[in-house]
N, C-alpha and C positions, 0 to 999 in steps of 0.2 A: 536388473532395472532397480532393484533395492538399493544397491550400492551407487547408482547414479543419482537416486533421489536423496540419499544421504550427502552426497557431495553438494547437490544443490542447495540443501538446506544449511550445510556449513557454510558454504559460501554467501548465501543469503544474510545469514547471522553475522558473518565477518564484514559484509558491505554495510548492514545496517549499524553495527558498532562502529565503523569507520565514519559514516555519515553522522552518527550520533556525536563521535568525539570532535569531529570537524565544527558541528554546529555548536557544541558547548564551548569550544576554543574560540570561535569567532565572536560568540556573545559574552564571552568571559564567564560562563556559569559553570555549574556543576554537571557531570555527565548525566545523573539521575534526573536533573530537572527537565531534560529534553528528551528523555528515552520514550516517554509516552507519546509524545507529539510526532516524533520521527517515526515511530512504529505506526501510527493512524496514517501519516503521510504515504510512507511507503505502501502500507496495505491499500490505499485508496488508488495510488498510481499504478500498482499491479492489477488491481481490479479493473481499472479503466482499460488498460491495454489488452487484458485477458477477455473483454466482453465483446459481443457483437450486438448491432441494432443499438438503439438508444438514441439520444439526441445528437451526438456527432455524425453518426451514419445517416440518420434523416436529414441533416443539415446538407451533406454532400450529395445525396439522393435527390433532393429537392433542386439544389443547384445544377446538377446533370439534367434533370428534366426540364428545367426552364431553358437551359441553352441548347438542347438537342430536340426538345419536343417529344421524346421517346419516353414512354411510360415505364419506369423502372419498380419492380415488385419491392414492397416493404419488407425489410429484414426483420424478423422477430428478435425481440431482446434476448440475448443467451449468454450466460457465464460460465466458462469452464475453469474451475479452480484448478491450480497447480501447486505443487510442493512448495513453490515460493510464496504462494498466496498464504498456505497453510502455515508456513514458517513464519512469514509477517504477523499472521494473528496470534500464534505462540509467543513471539516476541512482545507484542503489544500487550497482551494479557500479563505476561510475567512483568513488564515494565509497570503496568498498572498497580499490580499487587505490591511491588517493591516501593512504588511512589506513595501509596496509601500508607504503607508500614513506615517509610521514611518520614513522612509528614503528619503522622497521627497525632503527635503531641501539638502540633500547630492547630490542628482542626478540633482537638478535645478541650483545648484551653491550657 
């Protein structure tokens, strides 16, 4: 199980680095300029697809109720964090620290 989690963490970091490199190349920027943003976006996407309930589920539930007339019980909002989510958090935090260090002269004058 631990080996499987390590593999997922490595794959997640690799995919995030590839996405970051692709975004930086597309916008002709530096890798570090987009690393924090990519981390936040990936983290949000992983959170969205690993959660139950919430706005999207309620919209579907209400649509089905309107069409069928059957009452469907509301699903409580729940989130099950995975290794991929924790890895995305780690990537985002490391990117934030490196970005702050990289741009500290810009902010301090």
